[in-house]
C-alpha positions as a LaTeX table, in Angstrom:
\begin{tabular}{lrrr}
\hline
Residue & $x$ (\AA) & $y$ (\AA) & $z$ (\AA) \\
\hline
Met1 & $-9.02$ & $-36.20$ & $-15.59$ \\
Lys2 & $-6.59$ & $-36.00$ & $-18.47$ \\
Lys3 & $-2.98$ & $-36.97$ & $-17.92$ \\
Asp4 & $-1.92$ & $-33.62$ & $-19.41$ \\
Asp5 & $-3.93$ & $-31.80$ & $-16.73$ \\
Lys6 & $-2.06$ & $-33.64$ & $-13.97$ \\
Ile7 & 1.28 & $-32.83$ & $-15.59$ \\
Asn8 & 0.34 & $-29.16$ & $-16.01$ \\
Phe9 & $-0.77$ & $-28.94$ & $-12.39$ \\
Gly10 & 2.48 & $-30.52$ & $-11.20$ \\
Leu11 & 4.54 & $-28.15$ & $-13.32$ \\
Lys12 & 2.64 & $-25.15$ & $-11.95$ \\
Val13 & 3.30 & $-26.27$ & $-8.38$ \\
Ile14 & 7.01 & $-26.76$ & $-9.11$ \\
Met15 & 7.25 & $-23.35$ & $-10.79$ \\
Ala16 & 5.43 & $-21.75$ & $-7.86$ \\
Leu17 & 7.86 & $-23.30$ & $-5.37$ \\
Leu18 & 10.84 & $-22.20$ & $-7.46$ \\
Phe19 & 9.41 & $-18.69$ & $-7.61$ \\
Leu20 & 8.89 & $-18.64$ & $-3.84$ \\
Thr21 & 12.45 & $-19.88$ & $-3.29$ \\
Gly22 & 13.85 & $-17.24$ & $-5.63$ \\
Ala23 & 11.83 & $-14.51$ & $-3.93$ \\
Ala24 & 13.12 & $-15.65$ & $-0.53$ \\
Val25 & 16.75 & $-15.65$ & $-1.70$ \\
Phe26 & 16.36 & $-12.24$ & $-3.33$ \\
Ser27 & 14.68 & $-10.62$ & $-0.33$ \\
Tyr28 & 16.90 & $-12.23$ & 2.33 \\
Pro29 & 19.59 & $-9.48$ & 2.43 \\
Phe30 & 16.97 & $-6.72$ & 2.65 \\
Val31 & 14.95 & $-8.47$ & 5.36 \\
Val32 & 18.00 & $-9.34$ & 7.47 \\
Asp33 & 19.42 & $-5.82$ & 7.05 \\
Ser34 & 16.11 & $-4.32$ & 8.22 \\
Leu35 & 15.96 & $-6.69$ & 11.18 \\
Asn36 & 19.57 & $-6.01$ & 12.17 \\
Asn37 & 19.03 & $-2.26$ & 11.94 \\
Phe38 & 15.94 & $-2.56$ & 14.12 \\
Ile39 & 18.02 & $-4.46$ & 16.69 \\
Asp40 & 20.65 & $-1.70$ & 16.45 \\
Gln41 & 18.03 & 0.90 & 17.32 \\
Gln42 & 17.04 & $-1.09$ & 20.40 \\
Met43 & 20.70 & $-1.23$ & 21.45 \\
Ile44 & 21.04 & 2.53 & 20.95 \\
Ala45 & 17.84 & 3.19 & 22.90 \\
Lys46 & 19.08 & 1.03 & 25.79 \\
Tyr47 & 22.41 & 2.84 & 25.82 \\
Gln48 & 20.71 & 6.24 & 25.82 \\
Gln49 & 18.47 & 5.17 & 28.68 \\
Glu50 & 21.47 & 4.06 & 30.72 \\
Ala51 & 23.27 & 7.32 & 29.91 \\
Asn52 & 20.27 & 9.32 & 31.10 \\
Glu53 & 20.11 & 7.29 & 34.32 \\
Arg54 & 23.70 & 8.19 & 35.17 \\
Asn55 & 23.97 & 11.23 & 37.38 \\
Ala56 & 25.80 & 14.32 & 36.19 \\
Ala57 & 28.85 & 13.55 & 38.35 \\
Gln58 & 29.30 & 10.10 & 36.77 \\
Arg59 & 28.98 & 11.48 & 33.26 \\
Asp60 & 31.40 & 14.30 & 33.99 \\
Gln61 & 33.93 & 11.84 & 35.39 \\
Leu62 & 33.77 & 9.59 & 32.31 \\
Ile63 & 34.04 & 12.57 & 29.97 \\
Glu64 & 37.00 & 13.88 & 31.96 \\
Glu65 & 38.78 & 10.52 & 31.72 \\
Met66 & 38.32 & 10.41 & 27.94 \\
Ala67 & 39.40 & 14.05 & 27.60 \\
Gln68 & 42.57 & 13.30 & 29.57 \\
Lys69 & 43.39 & 10.36 & 27.27 \\
Asn70 & 42.80 & 12.60 & 24.25 \\
Ala71 & 45.22 & 15.15 & 25.66 \\
Glu72 & 47.86 & 12.47 & 26.18 \\
Met73 & 47.46 & 11.32 & 22.57 \\
Ser74 & 47.82 & 14.82 & 21.19 \\
His75 & 51.07 & 15.34 & 23.07 \\
Ser76 & 52.64 & 11.91 & 22.65 \\
Thr77 & 52.06 & 11.12 & 18.97 \\
Asn78 & 50.19 & 12.19 & 15.90 \\
Ile79 & 50.08 & 8.66 & 14.49 \\
Pro80 & 46.87 & 6.70 & 15.06 \\
Gly81 & 47.41 & 3.49 & 16.94 \\
Met82 & 50.43 & 4.87 & 18.82 \\
Gly83 & 52.68 & 4.14 & 15.89 \\
Leu84 & 50.84 & 1.03 & 14.69 \\
Val85 & 50.05 & 1.26 & 10.99 \\
Glu86 & 48.17 & $-2.03$ & 10.60 \\
Asp87 & 44.88 & $-1.82$ & 8.74 \\
Pro88 & 41.95 & $-2.15$ & 11.18 \\
Phe89 & 40.02 & $-4.38$ & 8.78 \\
Glu90 & 42.94 & $-6.69$ & 8.11 \\
Asp91 & 43.83 & $-7.12$ & 11.77 \\
Ala92 & 40.32 & $-7.43$ & 13.13 \\
Val93 & 40.04 & $-10.47$ & 15.38 \\
Ala94 & 38.03 & $-13.17$ & 13.63 \\
Asp95 & 36.40 & $-16.46$ & 14.63 \\
Ala96 & 35.94 & $-15.41$ & 18.24 \\
Gly97 & 32.42 & $-16.82$ & 18.42 \\
Asn98 & 29.45 & $-15.06$ & 19.95 \\
Pro99 & 30.51 & $-13.36$ & 23.19 \\
Gly100 & 26.96 & $-12.53$ & 24.27 \\
Arg101 & 25.01 & $-9.34$ & 24.75 \\
Glu102 & 27.01 & $-8.22$ & 27.77 \\
Tyr103 & 30.16 & $-7.94$ & 25.65 \\
Tyr104 & 28.53 & $-5.49$ & 23.24 \\
Glu105 & 26.98 & $-3.49$ & 26.05 \\
Glu106 & 30.36 & $-3.25$ & 27.78 \\
His107 & 32.01 & $-1.82$ & 24.65 \\
Thr108 & 29.18 & 0.51 & 23.61 \\
Leu109 & 30.54 & 4.04 & 23.53 \\
Gly110 & 27.57 & 5.81 & 21.98 \\
Ala111 & 25.87 & 6.12 & 18.63 \\
Ile112 & 26.53 & 7.65 & 15.23 \\
Tyr113 & 23.88 & 9.07 & 12.89 \\
Ile114 & 24.31 & 9.96 & 9.22 \\
Pro115 & 20.84 & 11.10 & 8.09 \\
Ala116 & 21.82 & 11.64 & 4.43 \\
Ile117 & 22.32 & 7.88 & 3.98 \\
Asn118 & 19.93 & 6.70 & 6.73 \\
Val119 & 22.67 & 5.41 & 9.02 \\
Ser120 & 21.90 & 4.98 & 12.70 \\
Leu121 & 24.42 & 2.67 & 14.38 \\
Pro122 & 25.81 & 1.87 & 17.81 \\
Leu123 & 29.36 & 3.11 & 18.28 \\
Phe124 & 31.83 & 0.81 & 20.04 \\
Asp125 & 35.01 & 1.82 & 21.86 \\
Glu126 & 37.46 & $-0.39$ & 19.92 \\
Thr127 & 37.86 & $-2.03$ & 16.53 \\
Asn128 & 37.70 & $-5.80$ & 16.13 \\
Asp129 & 35.83 & $-8.19$ & 13.90 \\
Leu130 & 33.03 & $-8.88$ & 16.38 \\
Leu131 & 32.24 & $-5.22$ & 16.88 \\
Leu132 & 32.65 & $-4.36$ & 13.20 \\
Gln133 & 29.92 & $-6.89$ & 12.43 \\
Arg134 & 27.48 & $-5.07$ & 14.71 \\
Gly135 & 28.11 & $-1.38$ & 14.17 \\
Ala136 & 30.67 & 1.40 & 13.89 \\
Thr137 & 33.89 & 1.26 & 15.91 \\
Leu138 & 36.47 & 3.70 & 17.22 \\
Leu139 & 39.93 & 3.02 & 15.78 \\
Gln140 & 42.35 & 2.39 & 18.64 \\
Gly141 & 44.89 & 5.14 & 19.14 \\
Thr142 & 42.63 & 7.90 & 17.83 \\
Ser143 & 40.80 & 10.47 & 19.92 \\
Tyr144 & 37.62 & 9.64 & 21.77 \\
Pro145 & 34.71 & 11.36 & 19.96 \\
Ile146 & 33.87 & 13.84 & 22.70 \\
Gly147 & 34.93 & 16.98 & 20.85 \\
Gly148 & 37.56 & 19.55 & 21.71 \\
Glu149 & 40.54 & 21.09 & 19.98 \\
Asp150 & 43.53 & 18.95 & 19.03 \\
Ser151 & 41.36 & 15.86 & 18.53 \\
His152 & 40.82 & 13.57 & 15.56 \\
Ser153 & 38.57 & 10.55 & 16.01 \\
Val154 & 38.51 & 7.81 & 13.37 \\
Ile155 & 35.30 & 5.79 & 13.20 \\
Thr156 & 35.39 & 2.64 & 11.11 \\
Gly157 & 32.61 & 0.59 & 9.56 \\
His158 & 32.32 & $-2.31$ & 7.14 \\
Thr159 & 31.11 & $-2.04$ & 3.54 \\
Gly160 & 29.38 & $-4.78$ & 1.58 \\
Leu161 & 28.32 & $-7.18$ & 4.32 \\
Pro162 & 25.54 & $-9.48$ & 3.06 \\
Asp163 & 23.28 & $-8.89$ & 6.05 \\
Lys164 & 24.05 & $-5.26$ & 6.99 \\
Lys165 & 24.73 & $-2.06$ & 5.08 \\
Leu166 & 26.69 & $-0.29$ & 7.85 \\
Phe167 & 29.00 & 2.16 & 5.95 \\
Thr168 & 28.21 & 0.76 & 2.48 \\
Asp169 & 26.64 & 4.04 & 1.32 \\
Leu170 & 29.38 & 6.27 & 2.72 \\
Glu171 & 30.56 & 7.12 & $-0.81$ \\
Lys172 & 27.15 & 8.73 & $-1.48$ \\
Leu173 & 27.84 & 11.54 & 0.99 \\
Lys174 & 28.54 & 15.05 & $-0.33$ \\
Lys175 & 30.41 & 18.01 & 1.04 \\
Gly176 & 28.21 & 19.83 & 3.51 \\
Asp177 & 26.35 & 16.72 & 4.66 \\
Met178 & 26.05 & 16.36 & 8.41 \\
Phe179 & 26.69 & 13.48 & 10.75 \\
Tyr180 & 26.16 & 13.32 & 14.49 \\
Ile181 & 27.77 & 11.49 & 17.39 \\
Asp182 & 26.09 & 10.80 & 20.73 \\
Val183 & 28.39 & 9.93 & 23.63 \\
Leu184 & 27.01 & 9.80 & 27.19 \\
Gly185 & 24.02 & 11.87 & 26.14 \\
Glu186 & 26.16 & 14.64 & 24.64 \\
Lys187 & 25.47 & 15.15 & 20.94 \\
Leu188 & 28.14 & 16.52 & 18.62 \\
Ala189 & 27.60 & 17.70 & 15.03 \\
Tyr190 & 30.14 & 17.45 & 12.19 \\
Lys191 & 30.00 & 18.76 & 8.63 \\
Val192 & 31.66 & 16.78 & 5.84 \\
Asp193 & 34.39 & 18.77 & 4.07 \\
Ser194 & 36.82 & 16.27 & 2.50 \\
Phe195 & 37.01 & 12.88 & 0.82 \\
Lys196 & 40.12 & 10.79 & 0.22 \\
Thr197 & 40.78 & 7.33 & $-1.18$ \\
Val198 & 44.05 & 5.88 & 0.11 \\
Leu199 & 45.90 & 2.60 & 0.48 \\
Pro200 & 45.42 & 0.81 & 3.82 \\
Thr201 & 48.88 & 1.87 & 5.01 \\
Glu202 & 48.52 & 5.55 & 4.07 \\
Ile203 & 47.45 & 7.08 & 7.38 \\
Asp204 & 48.86 & 10.60 & 7.15 \\
Ser205 & 45.34 & 11.99 & 6.78 \\
Leu206 & 44.37 & 10.59 & 10.17 \\
Val207 & 46.85 & 12.61 & 12.23 \\
Ile208 & 45.70 & 15.18 & 14.76 \\
Gln209 & 45.68 & 18.68 & 13.30 \\
Pro210 & 46.54 & 21.34 & 15.87 \\
Gly211 & 43.58 & 23.44 & 16.95 \\
Arg212 & 41.02 & 21.39 & 14.99 \\
Asp213 & 38.17 & 19.12 & 16.11 \\
Leu214 & 37.81 & 16.42 & 13.43 \\
Val215 & 36.13 & 13.07 & 12.92 \\
Thr216 & 36.97 & 10.80 & 9.97 \\
Leu217 & 34.68 & 8.01 & 8.83 \\
Leu218 & 36.68 & 5.12 & 7.38 \\
Thr219 & 35.51 & 2.18 & 5.27 \\
Cys220 & 36.70 & $-0.18$ & 2.52 \\
Thr221 & 36.46 & 0.70 & $-1.17$ \\
Pro222 & 35.77 & $-0.10$ & $-4.01$ \\
Tyr223 & 32.65 & $-2.10$ & $-3.19$ \\
Met224 & 33.42 & $-5.85$ & $-2.88$ \\
Val225 & 37.04 & $-5.25$ & $-3.96$ \\
Asn226 & 38.29 & $-3.47$ & $-0.81$ \\
Thr227 & 41.82 & $-2.72$ & $-1.97$ \\
His228 & 41.66 & 0.89 & $-0.71$ \\
Arg229 & 40.16 & 2.89 & 2.14 \\
Leu230 & 37.67 & 5.73 & 1.81 \\
Leu231 & 38.16 & 8.56 & 4.30 \\
Val232 & 35.30 & 11.00 & 4.85 \\
Thr233 & 36.33 & 13.79 & 7.22 \\
Gly234 & 34.08 & 16.29 & 8.95 \\
Tyr235 & 34.79 & 19.27 & 11.18 \\
Arg236 & 32.89 & 20.22 & 14.33 \\
Val237 & 30.00 & 22.69 & 14.09 \\
Pro238 & 27.62 & 23.84 & 16.83 \\
Tyr239 & 24.86 & 21.36 & 17.62 \\
Glu240 & 21.43 & 22.93 & 17.33 \\
Glu241 & 18.17 & 21.54 & 18.65 \\
Glu242 & 16.55 & 21.31 & 15.21 \\
Met243 & 19.24 & 18.77 & 14.29 \\
Ala244 & 17.46 & 16.32 & 16.59 \\
Gln245 & 14.77 & 15.98 & 13.91 \\
Ala246 & 17.35 & 14.70 & 11.43 \\
Ile247 & 18.60 & 12.17 & 13.99 \\
Gln248 & 15.06 & 11.03 & 14.74 \\
Lys249 & 14.38 & 10.68 & 11.02 \\
Ala250 & 17.39 & 8.37 & 10.62 \\
Gln251 & 16.22 & 6.24 & 13.54 \\
Asn252 & 12.59 & 6.09 & 12.37 \\
Tyr253 & 13.64 & 5.12 & 8.85 \\
His254 & 14.75 & 1.68 & 10.01 \\
Lys255 & 11.68 & 1.12 & 12.18 \\
Tyr256 & 9.26 & 2.04 & 9.39 \\
Arg257 & 11.30 & 0.09 & 6.85 \\
Leu258 & 11.01 & $-3.07$ & 8.94 \\
Ile259 & 7.26 & $-2.55$ & 9.42 \\
Leu260 & 6.74 & $-2.09$ & 5.67 \\
Met261 & 8.93 & $-5.13$ & 5.00 \\
Ile262 & 6.84 & $-7.28$ & 7.35 \\
Ile263 & 3.59 & $-6.01$ & 5.82 \\
Gly264 & 4.96 & $-6.69$ & 2.33 \\
Ile265 & 6.04 & $-10.23$ & 3.24 \\
Ile266 & 2.68 & $-11.01$ & 4.84 \\
Ala267 & 0.83 & $-9.61$ & 1.82 \\
Phe268 & 3.03 & $-11.55$ & $-0.59$ \\
Leu269 & 2.60 & $-14.82$ & 1.32 \\
Ala270 & $-1.15$ & $-14.25$ & 1.56 \\
Leu271 & $-1.41$ & $-13.70$ & $-2.20$ \\
Phe272 & 0.84 & $-16.67$ & $-2.88$ \\
Cys273 & $-1.22$ & $-18.95$ & $-0.62$ \\
Tyr274 & $-4.41$ & $-17.66$ & $-2.24$ \\
Trp275 & $-2.99$ & $-18.45$ & $-5.69$ \\
Ile276 & $-1.98$ & $-21.96$ & $-4.57$ \\
Trp277 & $-5.43$ & $-22.49$ & $-3.05$ \\
Arg278 & $-7.14$ & $-21.45$ & $-6.27$ \\
Lys279 & $-4.92$ & $-23.80$ & $-8.29$ \\
Ile280 & $-5.71$ & $-26.69$ & $-5.93$ \\
Val281 & $-9.45$ & $-25.96$ & $-6.12$ \\
Ala282 & $-9.27$ & $-25.79$ & $-9.91$ \\
Phe283 & $-7.36$ & $-29.08$ & $-10.02$ \\
Leu284 & $-9.67$ & $-30.96$ & $-7.65$ \\
Ala285 & $-12.79$ & $-29.51$ & $-9.27$ \\
Thr286 & $-12.02$ & $-31.38$ & $-12.47$ \\
Lys287 & $-12.95$ & $-34.58$ & $-10.60$ \\
His288 & $-16.47$ & $-33.28$ & $-9.91$ \\
Arg289 & $-19.38$ & $-32.08$ & $-12.02$ \\
Tyr290 & $-21.28$ & $-28.83$ & $-11.69$ \\
Asp291 & $-24.16$ & $-27.00$ & $-13.35$ \\
Leu292 & $-23.54$ & $-23.81$ & $-15.28$ \\
Arg293 & $-26.78$ & $-21.86$ & $-15.08$ \\
Phe294 & $-27.98$ & $-18.32$ & $-15.74$ \\
Thr295 & $-31.09$ & $-16.45$ & $-16.87$ \\
Ile296 & $-31.18$ & $-14.01$ & $-19.77$ \\
Ala297 & $-33.09$ & $-10.73$ & $-19.80$ \\
Pro298 & $-34.96$ & $-9.80$ & $-21.83$ \\
Gln299 & $-36.07$ & $-13.31$ & $-22.69$ \\
Ala300 & $-35.22$ & $-14.39$ & $-26.20$ \\
Glu301 & $-34.69$ & $-17.49$ & $-28.26$ \\
Val302 & $-30.94$ & $-17.63$ & $-28.30$ \\
Ala303 & $-28.40$ & $-20.42$ & $-28.08$ \\
Phe304 & $-25.11$ & $-20.29$ & $-26.16$ \\
Glu305 & $-22.00$ & $-22.38$ & $-26.71$ \\
Leu306 & $-19.44$ & $-23.57$ & $-24.19$ \\
Leu307 & $-15.79$ & $-22.58$ & $-24.72$ \\
Asp308 & $-12.58$ & $-23.62$ & $-23.01$ \\
Lys309 & $-10.21$ & $-21.24$ & $-21.20$ \\
Lys310 & $-8.58$ & $-20.22$ & $-24.47$ \\
Gly311 & $-11.92$ & $-19.41$ & $-26.09$ \\
Gln312 & $-12.06$ & $-22.53$ & $-28.27$ \\
Pro313 & $-15.41$ & $-24.42$ & $-28.59$ \\
Ile314 & $-15.63$ & $-27.56$ & $-26.48$ \\
Leu315 & $-16.53$ & $-30.51$ & $-28.69$ \\
Leu316 & $-18.26$ & $-33.74$ & $-27.73$ \\
Glu317 & $-18.23$ & $-36.28$ & $-30.53$ \\
Asn318 & $-17.10$ & $-33.44$ & $-32.81$ \\
Glu319 & $-20.19$ & $-31.42$ & $-31.88$ \\
Pro320 & $-20.01$ & $-28.09$ & $-30.01$ \\
Gln321 & $-21.63$ & $-28.00$ & $-26.58$ \\
Gln322 & $-24.63$ & $-25.67$ & $-26.81$ \\
Ala323 & $-27.64$ & $-24.81$ & $-24.65$ \\
Ser324 & $-30.67$ & $-22.65$ & $-25.45$ \\
Ala325 & $-32.81$ & $-20.53$ & $-23.17$ \\
Asp326 & $-36.05$ & $-22.20$ & $-22.06$ \\
Glu327 & $-39.46$ & $-20.55$ & $-21.71$ \\
Asn328 & $-38.27$ & $-18.83$ & $-18.51$ \\
Gly329 & $-35.10$ & $-17.50$ & $-20.13$ \\
Glu330 & $-32.90$ & $-19.96$ & $-18.22$ \\
Val331 & $-29.76$ & $-21.36$ & $-19.85$ \\
Leu332 & $-28.33$ & $-24.56$ & $-18.37$ \\
Phe333 & $-25.20$ & $-26.56$ & $-19.08$ \\
Ala334 & $-25.80$ & $-29.52$ & $-16.78$ \\
Ala335 & $-23.23$ & $-31.70$ & $-15.00$ \\
Ile336 & $-20.06$ & $-30.53$ & $-16.72$ \\
Pro337 & $-16.59$ & $-31.16$ & $-15.22$ \\
Gly338 & $-15.19$ & $-28.43$ & $-13.02$ \\
Gly339 & $-12.73$ & $-26.07$ & $-14.61$ \\
Phe340 & $-12.60$ & $-22.66$ & $-16.25$ \\
Tyr341 & $-15.07$ & $-22.01$ & $-19.06$ \\
Lys342 & $-16.42$ & $-19.23$ & $-21.21$ \\
Val343 & $-19.97$ & $-19.01$ & $-22.56$ \\
Arg344 & $-20.69$ & $-17.14$ & $-25.78$ \\
Ala345 & $-23.97$ & $-16.49$ & $-27.59$ \\
Val346 & $-24.13$ & $-18.13$ & $-31.00$ \\
Ala347 & $-25.81$ & $-14.97$ & $-32.32$ \\
Gly348 & $-26.71$ & $-11.52$ & $-31.00$ \\
Asp349 & $-24.92$ & $-8.92$ & $-28.91$ \\
Trp350 & $-24.83$ & $-10.86$ & $-25.65$ \\
Gln351 & $-21.72$ & $-10.35$ & $-23.57$ \\
Leu352 & $-19.21$ & $-13.12$ & $-22.89$ \\
Val353 & $-19.67$ & $-15.00$ & $-19.61$ \\
Lys354 & $-16.78$ & $-16.53$ & $-17.64$ \\
Ala355 & $-17.34$ & $-19.47$ & $-15.30$ \\
Lys356 & $-15.20$ & $-21.18$ & $-12.67$ \\
Val357 & $-15.63$ & $-23.30$ & $-9.56$ \\
Trp358 & $-15.19$ & $-21.26$ & $-6.39$ \\
Arg359 & $-15.46$ & $-24.07$ & $-3.81$ \\
Ile360 & $-15.33$ & $-27.81$ & $-4.29$ \\
Lys361 & $-18.60$ & $-28.34$ & $-2.40$ \\
Asp362 & $-20.55$ & $-25.90$ & $-4.60$ \\
Lys363 & $-23.20$ & $-27.27$ & $-6.94$ \\
Glu364 & $-22.91$ & $-24.62$ & $-9.63$ \\
Phe365 & $-20.25$ & $-22.49$ & $-11.29$ \\
Lys366 & $-19.51$ & $-18.95$ & $-10.21$ \\
Leu367 & $-20.02$ & $-16.57$ & $-13.13$ \\
Arg368 & $-18.44$ & $-13.27$ & $-14.11$ \\
Gly369 & $-19.13$ & $-10.83$ & $-16.92$ \\
Lys370 & $-19.69$ & $-7.15$ & $-17.68$ \\
Thr371 & $-23.49$ & $-7.44$ & $-17.88$ \\
Ile372 & $-24.16$ & $-10.36$ & $-15.57$ \\
Lys373 & $-25.67$ & $-9.75$ & $-12.16$ \\
Arg374 & $-25.93$ & $-12.14$ & $-9.24$ \\
Leu375 & $-29.38$ & $-12.45$ & $-7.66$ \\
Lys376 & $-30.03$ & $-12.90$ & $-3.95$ \\
Lys377 & $-30.62$ & $-16.60$ & $-4.46$ \\
Pro378 & $-27.29$ & $-18.48$ & $-4.31$ \\
Thr379 & $-25.64$ & $-19.32$ & $-7.63$ \\
Arg380 & $-28.42$ & $-17.63$ & $-9.65$ \\
Tyr381 & $-27.33$ & $-15.10$ & $-12.25$ \\
Val382 & $-29.10$ & $-12.89$ & $-14.79$ \\
Leu383 & $-27.38$ & $-11.93$ & $-18.03$ \\
Arg384 & $-28.60$ & $-8.73$ & $-19.66$ \\
Arg385 & $-28.33$ & $-8.11$ & $-23.32$ \\
Gly386 & $-25.61$ & $-5.77$ & $-24.62$ \\
Gly387 & $-24.90$ & $-2.92$ & $-22.22$ \\
Ala388 & $-28.37$ & $-2.82$ & $-20.65$ \\
Lys389 & $-28.59$ & $-2.24$ & $-16.91$ \\
\hline
\end{tabular}
């Protein structure tokens, strides 16, 4: 084996590993986002199951408690946070560690769906860094999202997290787009009618407006700069049963996306492993010798020459390697090193034949070509002249 062949093989392996590493780094955010969204859907499904298991009296009591708190807010102050003007993203509690699943279940208020941008997230009952990392959160001091006049809920969500999209695509919404909120099994529908970009301390747009039922979606903007806040406000419209299809579509999007992602990763790894396997076989085959054999039809006195992968004649002592058909029409290049070769007729309209080693333990090359046909006998091929069948 030539030293250059070893170097080339080593370089190919290094390039392959670099390519695999690059592909992993590039796909990481998409894979993790899909996985996190799938986990979100399981959390939502568990919450909905628990809500359905509650009896009507329990649900009515919880709704009544939230409605009473909403009424107190509307009468006591119009300023979200009971006068606090701190930015929810700036004041979110950080570095609190992982509190466990029970913590998230305890603070799960419901779910929010924005079909136009494929958002389906759990909705938590307060805003802090832990909850903002997992889904959408209700800004403290704003109305609970249970509907009713004189209410204005503010739902916050992060933009630009490396492993979750959350509210990243909120700026893609248009007037008239719908979003839906599910609290204790009660679904509410809101239609987007206004957009505002404000400084973090400009909260006038979040006040309760007498007689109106509003929900504002709040996130950071511009993307990765986060100096301002994007406010997307929607007003309440009647919830109709056909809207359930839009909600289901948003939920299914993440499930199907994860399935396709897994299939794609498996297919990519399978192809990559196959490519590595073929390179290893080609490398090891150069240490062994194989016969390159085929039969021509119709029989004729014709010589064939052996070419390298690039189509250049292979020379031995400055002489091209040639073989002629015998009385049975068989052409044989005996005991040549494994590798990739081409065979070309010295004269005539015979098609080009390509040869490579398929398995190390084989005795002969595997051949390919437009007019070559494999016989039932292993490693026996017939080459027909021109385009004959």
